[in-house]
C-alpha positions as CSV (number, residue, x, y, z in Angstrom):
1,S,17.6,17.2,-1.1
2,W,18.7,13.7,-1.7
3,L,20.9,12.2,1.0
4,P,22.9,9.0,0.2
5,Q,21.6,5.9,1.9
6,R,24.1,4.7,4.6
7,A,25.1,1.1,5.0
8,S,25.5,-0.3,8.4
9,A,28.1,-3.0,9.1
10,E,25.5,-5.8,8.3
11,E,23.0,-4.0,6.0
12,R,22.8,-5.1,2.4
13,I,22.6,-2.0,0.3
14,N,22.3,-3.8,-3.1
15,R,18.8,-5.0,-2.8
16,L,19.1,-6.9,-6.1
17,I,21.7,-9.1,-4.4
18,A,19.5,-9.3,-1.3
19,L,16.7,-10.8,-3.5
20,L,19.1,-13.3,-5.2
21,E,20.5,-14.4,-1.9
22,T,17.1,-15.5,-0.8
23,G,16.5,-17.4,-4.1
24,K,13.8,-15.0,-5.1
25,P,13.5,-13.8,-8.8
26,A,14.3,-10.1,-9.6
27,I,12.4,-8.2,-12.3
28,G,13.9,-5.3,-14.2
29,V,13.9,-3.2,-17.4
30,W,16.4,-2.1,-20.0
31,T,16.8,1.6,-21.1
32,G,18.9,3.5,-23.5
33,A,17.2,6.8,-22.7
34,L,19.8,8.1,-20.3
35,S,19.5,11.7,-21.4
36,A,15.8,11.9,-20.7
37,P,14.9,12.9,-17.2
38,R,11.2,12.0,-17.7
39,I,12.2,8.4,-18.5
40,A,14.5,8.3,-15.5
41,K,11.6,9.5,-13.3
42,V,9.3,6.8,-14.7
43,L,11.9,4.1,-14.1
44,A,12.9,5.3,-10.7
45,T,9.3,5.3,-9.5
46,S,8.4,2.0,-11.1
47,D,8.3,-1.4,-9.3
48,A,11.5,-2.5,-11.1
49,D,14.1,-4.3,-8.9
50,F,16.8,-3.3,-11.4
51,I,17.5,-1.1,-14.4
52,V,20.0,-2.0,-17.1
53,A,21.5,1.3,-18.4
54,D,22.6,0.3,-21.9
55,V,25.3,2.5,-23.3
56,E,26.4,0.0,-25.9
57,H,24.0,1.2,-28.6
58,D,24.5,4.9,-28.3
59,I,27.3,7.5,-28.2
60,Y,29.0,7.0,-24.9
61,D,28.8,10.0,-22.6
62,F,30.1,9.6,-19.0
63,N,28.4,12.9,-18.0
64,M,25.1,11.6,-19.3
65,L,25.5,8.4,-17.4
66,H,26.4,10.4,-14.3
67,R,23.2,12.5,-14.5
68,F,21.1,9.4,-15.1
69,L,22.4,7.5,-12.1
70,L,21.9,10.5,-9.8
71,E,18.4,11.2,-11.3
72,V,17.3,7.6,-10.5
73,E,18.3,8.1,-6.9
74,D,16.8,11.5,-6.6
75,F,13.5,10.8,-8.3
76,S,13.1,7.6,-6.2
77,H,13.7,9.5,-3.0
78,R,11.4,12.4,-3.9
79,Y,8.5,10.6,-5.5
80,R,8.3,7.1,-4.1
81,T,6.3,6.4,-1.0
82,E,7.4,2.8,0.0
83,P,10.0,1.6,-0.3
84,R,12.1,4.7,-0.7
85,V,15.0,2.7,-2.2
86,A,15.8,3.2,-5.8
87,P,16.0,0.3,-8.3
88,V,19.5,-1.0,-8.6
89,V,21.2,0.3,-11.8
90,L,23.6,-1.9,-13.7
91,V,25.6,-0.4,-16.6
92,K,25.8,-2.4,-19.8
93,L,29.2,-1.6,-21.2
94,A,29.9,-0.1,-24.6
95,N,33.1,-2.2,-24.7
96,R,32.6,-5.8,-25.6
97,G,34.2,-8.5,-23.4
98,T,36.6,-9.4,-26.2
99,W,38.0,-5.8,-26.1
100,D,39.6,-4.1,-23.1
101,P,36.8,-2.6,-21.0
102,R,38.9,-1.7,-17.9
103,Y,38.9,2.1,-18.4
104,E,35.1,2.1,-19.0
105,I,34.5,-0.1,-16.0
106,A,36.6,2.2,-13.7
107,E,34.8,5.3,-14.9
108,S,31.3,3.8,-14.8
109,L,31.8,2.8,-11.2
110,K,33.2,6.2,-10.3
111,V,30.5,8.6,-11.8
112,G,27.5,7.5,-9.8
113,P,25.8,4.8,-7.8
114,A,25.9,1.9,-10.3
115,M,25.8,-1.4,-8.5
116,G,27.5,-3.5,-11.2
117,I,28.2,-4.0,-14.9
118,W,26.6,-6.0,-17.7
119,I,29.2,-7.1,-20.3
120,P,28.3,-7.9,-23.9
121,M,30.1,-10.4,-26.1
122,V,32.1,-12.4,-23.5
123,E,33.9,-15.2,-25.3
124,S,36.4,-16.6,-22.8
125,R,37.4,-16.9,-19.2
126,S,40.3,-14.4,-19.8
127,D,37.7,-11.8,-21.1
128,L,35.8,-12.2,-17.8
129,E,38.8,-12.3,-15.5
130,R,40.0,-9.0,-17.0
131,A,36.7,-7.3,-16.4
132,I,36.3,-8.7,-12.9
133,S,39.8,-7.6,-12.0
134,A,38.9,-4.1,-13.2
135,V,35.7,-4.0,-11.0
136,Q,37.7,-5.1,-8.0
137,G,40.4,-2.5,-8.6
138,A,38.1,0.3,-9.6
139,E,38.0,3.6,-7.6
140,T,34.4,3.2,-6.6
141,S,33.8,6.8,-5.6
142,A,30.0,6.4,-5.8
143,M,30.0,3.5,-3.3
144,A,32.3,5.5,-1.0
145,G,29.6,8.2,-1.2
146,L,27.1,5.6,0.1
147,N,29.5,4.9,3.0
148,I,30.1,1.3,2.0
149,P,33.3,-0.1,3.5
150,K,36.1,-0.7,1.1
151,E,36.0,-4.5,1.7
152,R,32.4,-4.6,0.5
153,R,33.2,-2.8,-2.8
154,D,33.8,-6.1,-4.3
155,V,32.0,-8.6,-6.6
156,W,29.3,-11.0,-5.3
157,P,29.2,-13.9,-4.7
158,L,33.0,-14.3,-4.9
159,N,33.0,-12.0,-1.9
160,P,29.8,-13.0,0.0
161,K,29.7,-9.4,1.4
162,G,30.4,-7.8,-1.9
163,E,27.9,-5.3,-3.3
164,L,28.8,-5.3,-7.0
165,L,27.4,-7.6,-9.7
166,V,29.2,-8.7,-12.9
167,V,26.8,-10.1,-15.5
168,A,28.3,-11.7,-18.7
169,M,26.5,-12.0,-22.0
170,I,27.2,-15.1,-24.1
171,E,25.9,-14.3,-27.6
172,T,28.4,-15.7,-30.1
173,E,29.5,-19.2,-31.3
174,E,32.9,-18.5,-29.7
175,G,31.2,-17.7,-26.4
176,V,29.2,-20.9,-26.7
177,R,32.3,-23.0,-27.3
178,H,33.9,-21.5,-24.1
179,A,30.7,-21.5,-22.1
180,R,31.9,-23.8,-19.3
181,E,35.0,-21.9,-18.6
182,I,33.0,-18.6,-18.6
183,V,30.4,-20.1,-16.1
184,E,33.2,-21.4,-13.9
185,T,35.1,-18.1,-13.8
186,P,35.4,-17.0,-10.1
187,G,33.6,-13.7,-9.6
188,I,30.9,-14.1,-12.2
189,S,27.5,-13.1,-10.7
190,A,25.1,-13.9,-13.6
191,I,25.0,-14.9,-17.2
192,E,22.6,-14.0,-20.0
193,T,22.4,-15.9,-23.3
194,V,21.2,-14.1,-26.4
195,H,21.4,-14.6,-30.2
196,I,22.3,-18.3,-29.8
197,P,20.3,-21.5,-30.5
198,D,17.8,-22.6,-27.9
199,A,19.7,-25.9,-27.3
200,D,22.8,-24.0,-26.4
201,A,21.0,-21.6,-24.2
202,E,19.4,-24.6,-22.3
203,R,22.8,-26.3,-21.9
204,I,24.3,-23.1,-20.5
205,L,21.4,-22.7,-18.1
206,K,22.1,-26.1,-16.8
207,M,25.8,-25.2,-16.2
208,C,24.7,-22.1,-14.4
209,L,22.4,-24.1,-12.1
210,E,25.1,-26.6,-11.4
211,H,27.6,-23.9,-10.4
212,G,25.3,-21.6,-8.5
213,V,25.5,-18.8,-11.1
214,T,22.4,-16.7,-11.6
215,A,20.8,-17.0,-15.0
216,A,19.3,-14.0,-16.7
217,I,16.6,-13.8,-19.5
218,D,13.9,-11.6,-21.0
219,A,10.3,-12.7,-20.2
220,T,6.7,-11.7,-20.7
221,P,3.7,-12.0,-18.2
222,G,2.7,-15.1,-20.2
223,D,6.0,-17.0,-19.9
224,I,7.7,-15.6,-16.8
225,K,6.4,-18.4,-14.5
226,A,7.8,-21.1,-16.8
227,K,11.2,-19.4,-17.1
228,I,11.4,-19.0,-13.3
229,D,10.5,-22.7,-12.9
230,A,13.3,-23.5,-15.4
231,G,15.8,-21.8,-13.1
232,Y,16.1,-18.2,-14.4
233,K,16.2,-15.6,-11.6
234,L,17.2,-12.3,-13.2
235,I,14.2,-11.4,-15.3
236,S,13.9,-8.5,-17.7
237,V,10.6,-7.2,-19.1
238,G,12.5,-5.8,-22.1
239,W,13.2,-2.3,-23.3
240,D,11.3,0.7,-21.9
241,F,11.2,2.0,-25.5
242,G,9.4,-1.2,-26.7
243,I,6.9,-1.1,-23.8
244,L,6.1,2.6,-24.5
245,Q,5.8,1.9,-28.2
246,K,3.5,-1.0,-27.7
247,G,1.4,0.9,-25.1
248,L,0.9,3.8,-27.4
249,A,0.1,1.7,-30.4
250,D,-2.5,-0.3,-28.5
251,T,-4.0,2.9,-27.0
252,F,-4.3,4.6,-30.4
253,K,-5.7,1.5,-32.0
254,A,-8.4,1.2,-29.3
255,M,-9.2,4.9,-29.5
256,R,-9.6,5.0,-33.3
257,A,-11.7,1.8,-33.2
258,S,-14.0,3.6,-30.7
259,I,-14.7,6.5,-33.0
260,K,-15.3,4.7,-36.2
């Protein structure tokens, strides 16, 4: 049976933070298939550094999230050889930053070993401060189960020993207008820009680099080197659904071409 990994006084249990602290890029994948154990097994045994569990685009179900988080840990322990450490799971909230996500944050950090949150539609410093405060005040039962001391159940890098990540998404004109105050908010771990003009995304990337905030982005094998060279460190390969869909389409196309 799965036994929770124990953290020593100095050991970094959030291996995603461990990567970012050394300046190395981290590569992950997005999923919305939280109710599918087979997908959880594939993700848990993959070479992903992190998984974004997206609950924004489906019916929110805390029990489903709870099962998914435990499945990732369990499958990783049972089926991986080396390392036997599960990918870090970050929960993308259903609540937008402009709403009040405090209850959802508290519950998400309580139900299972999530190591941070990914917040859509952040448009101001006050949006972010509310969310960060909720993370810091959450009853992090899952992290207690990992035997992580209370003082480390905090956001990184605001607390250099913190084990929780807060990633903000800037994806609206309002967010772009307030980008500097968002980047400069104490407690922000990383920022992802989506659905905005390239010029704005480049300007926000520059702000992140100036303030030591990790920049997140999607990439492909063809452009990942260029994006890392530009300064991005939190890299996603996209959605597991899209990868599966493309893989199946390419396979069937090749198979049918072979029997013509």
